[in-house]
C-alpha positions as CSV (number, residue, x, y, z in Angstrom):
1,M,38.8,28.6,-17.9
2,V,38.1,29.2,-14.4
3,V,34.6,30.6,-14.8
4,A,33.9,27.8,-17.2
5,A,34.9,25.4,-14.2
6,A,32.9,27.2,-11.7
7,L,29.9,27.2,-14.0
8,L,30.1,23.4,-14.5
9,L,30.5,22.9,-10.6
10,A,27.3,24.9,-10.1
11,I,25.4,22.9,-12.6
12,A,26.4,19.6,-11.1
13,V,25.7,20.8,-7.7
14,S,22.2,22.1,-8.7
15,L,21.5,18.8,-10.5
16,A,22.7,16.5,-7.8
17,G,20.2,18.7,-5.3
18,S,17.2,18.3,-7.6
19,L,18.0,14.4,-7.8
20,A,18.3,14.3,-4.1
21,G,14.7,16.3,-4.3
22,S,13.0,13.8,-6.6
23,S,14.2,10.6,-4.6
24,A,12.9,12.0,-1.4
25,E,9.5,13.3,-3.3
26,S,9.0,9.8,-4.7
27,A,9.7,8.2,-1.5
28,D,7.4,10.3,0.1
29,N,4.6,9.5,-2.7
30,T,4.3,5.9,-1.4
31,V,2.4,3.5,0.7
32,R,3.1,0.2,2.6
33,L,1.1,-2.7,2.4
34,T,1.3,-5.7,5.2
35,V,-0.6,-8.9,4.8
36,D,-1.0,-10.9,8.3
37,Y,-2.1,-14.4,7.4
38,G,-3.2,-15.0,10.7
39,D,-1.0,-17.8,11.4
40,G,2.3,-16.3,12.3
41,V,3.2,-15.3,8.7
42,T,3.2,-11.9,7.4
43,K,4.0,-10.1,4.0
44,T,5.2,-6.7,3.8
45,I,5.4,-4.5,0.5
46,D,7.2,-1.3,1.0
47,S,7.2,1.7,-1.5
48,L,4.0,1.4,-3.5
49,A,3.3,4.0,-5.5
50,W,0.8,6.5,-4.4
51,A,-1.0,9.4,-6.3
52,K,-3.8,11.7,-5.2
53,G,-7.1,9.6,-5.1
54,N,-5.8,6.4,-4.7
55,T,-7.7,3.8,-2.7
56,V,-6.6,0.6,-0.8
57,L,-7.7,-1.3,-4.0
58,D,-5.5,0.7,-5.9
59,A,-2.4,0.0,-3.4
60,M,-3.2,-3.7,-3.7
61,K,-3.3,-3.6,-7.3
62,E,-0.1,-2.2,-7.4
63,A,1.1,-4.7,-5.2
64,T,0.4,-7.6,-7.4
65,A,3.0,-6.2,-9.9
66,R,5.8,-6.6,-7.3
67,R,8.1,-9.7,-7.3
68,H,7.0,-11.6,-4.3
69,G,3.9,-9.3,-4.6
70,I,0.3,-10.5,-3.9
71,S,-2.8,-12.0,-5.6
72,F,-6.0,-11.5,-4.7
73,S,-10.1,-11.6,-5.5
74,F,-12.9,-9.4,-4.6
75,T,-16.6,-9.2,-5.6
76,G,-18.7,-6.2,-6.2
77,T,-18.0,-2.5,-7.0
78,G,-17.7,0.9,-5.4
79,D,-19.2,0.7,-1.7
80,A,-20.2,-3.0,-2.2
81,T,-16.8,-4.3,-2.8
82,M,-15.6,-7.3,-0.6
83,L,-12.2,-8.9,-0.4
84,T,-12.7,-12.5,-0.7
85,K,-9.1,-14.2,-1.0
86,I,-5.6,-12.9,-0.7
87,D,-3.0,-15.5,-2.0
88,D,-4.3,-18.8,-1.2
89,V,-6.2,-17.6,2.1
90,A,-10.0,-17.3,1.3
91,S,-12.4,-15.5,3.7
92,E,-14.7,-18.0,5.6
93,G,-18.0,-16.2,5.5
94,G,-20.4,-15.2,8.5
95,G,-20.7,-16.9,11.9
96,A,-19.2,-17.1,15.2
97,G,-15.3,-17.6,15.2
98,K,-15.3,-17.3,11.3
99,K,-12.1,-15.4,10.0
100,N,-12.2,-13.0,7.2
101,W,-10.0,-10.4,5.8
102,R,-10.1,-7.1,7.4
103,Y,-7.9,-4.1,7.1
104,W,-6.8,-1.1,9.0
105,V,-4.9,2.1,7.9
106,N,-2.6,3.7,10.2
107,G,-3.8,1.6,12.9
108,A,-7.6,2.5,12.5
109,Y,-10.0,-0.3,11.4
110,G,-11.4,0.3,7.9
111,D,-14.9,1.7,8.1
112,R,-15.8,1.3,4.5
113,S,-15.2,-0.7,1.5
114,F,-11.3,-1.0,0.5
115,A,-12.3,0.2,-3.0
116,T,-13.6,3.7,-1.8
117,F,-10.9,4.3,1.2
118,A,-8.8,7.1,-0.3
119,L,-5.3,6.9,0.9
120,Q,-2.6,9.5,1.8
121,A,1.0,9.5,0.9
122,Q,3.1,7.3,3.6
123,D,-0.1,5.4,4.9
124,D,0.5,2.0,6.4
125,I,-2.2,-0.7,5.4
126,V,-2.6,-3.8,7.0
127,W,-4.6,-6.9,6.0
128,R,-5.2,-9.1,8.7
129,F,-6.9,-12.5,8.3
130,T,-9.0,-12.7,11.7
131,T,-12.3,-12.9,13.4
132,E,-14.4,-9.4,13.9
133,Q,-12.2,-6.7,14.1
134,G,-9.3,-8.8,15.4
135,Q,-11.2,-10.1,18.4
């Protein structure tokens, strides 16, 4: 009876460790998305699922499924994909002083289409409605 109790205790401890590890692993396999509307309002969506090969576009699609998530529109495909709108805020197009949606990952300005920018686990994506590179 003592051996059976010890065996059950060992199994319970092992399972608890596995579950804790799974939780930590799943938390590590996420990204965060912050949307700065340029008027003092921001929205942050934490713990978006991440998998190898995911792009900024994939993270945004994941955010649309969240309660109080986002909606967005874009044109083009691949390298030519351009974001045109997040929620009710549309890009203004070209010209001096015009605001458009621009993104940063881990503080670095997005230097390519958001549809092709590959993310890593724990990346922090920020979309800002701003003039050229936030200037």
